[in-house]
C-alpha positions in Angstrom: 332.3 162.8 -54.4 335.8 163.2 -55.0 336.5 166.6 -56.6 338.9 167.5 -59.5 340.1 170.9 -61.1 337.8 172.1 -64.1 341.0 171.5 -65.9 341.1 167.9 -65.4 337.6 167.1 -66.7 337.4 165.8 -70.1 334.2 167.4 -70.9 336.0 171.0 -70.8 338.5 169.7 -72.6 336.2 168.8 -75.3 334.2 171.9 -75.1 337.6 174.3 -75.4 338.9 172.2 -79.1 335.1 172.5 -80.0 335.3 176.3 -79.5 338.9 176.5 -80.9 337.7 174.6 -83.9 334.5 176.5 -84.3 336.1 179.8 -84.3 339.1 178.5 -86.8 336.7 177.2 -89.2 334.5 180.3 -89.0 336.4 181.4 -92.6 334.3 184.6 -92.3 335.5 188.1 -92.9 334.6 191.7 -92.3 335.7 194.9 -93.5 334.8 198.1 -91.4 336.4 200.3 -93.1 334.4 199.3 -96.3 331.6 197.5 -95.2 332.8 194.4 -97.0 330.8 191.1 -95.2 333.1 187.7 -97.5 331.8 183.9 -95.9 329.3 181.3 -96.4 326.8 181.6 -94.0 326.5 177.9 -93.9 329.7 177.6 -92.8 329.1 180.3 -90.5 325.7 178.8 -88.9 327.9 175.6 -88.5 330.6 177.4 -86.5 327.9 178.9 -84.4 326.6 175.8 -83.4 329.8 174.5 -83.0 330.9 177.3 -80.7 327.5 176.5 -78.7 328.0 173.2 -77.9 331.0 173.6 -76.9 329.9 176.7 -74.2 327.0 174.3 -73.5 329.6 171.3 -72.7 331.9 173.1 -70.2 329.3 175.0 -68.6 326.9 171.7 -68.2 330.3 170.4 -66.9 331.4 172.6 -64.3 327.7 173.0 -63.1 327.2 169.5 -62.9 326.6 168.7 -59.6 325.7 164.8 -59.4 327.8 162.0 -61.5 326.2 160.3 -64.2 325.0 156.5 -63.8 326.4 153.0 -65.5 
């Protein structure tokens, strides 16, 4: 089986984009000085799941030992 560097994997880049999108769309703000929290819990949940999916894609790709068949 041929090998390639991690940055050459489309799956890794897809995971990176998913994580970046999740972080950018979170829209949650917290002011530690006043304790104020603002944002939408549904937006937060969507961002958490997108972030988790991105991490799972990257980790799964880097740990893979077998190829996917046709």
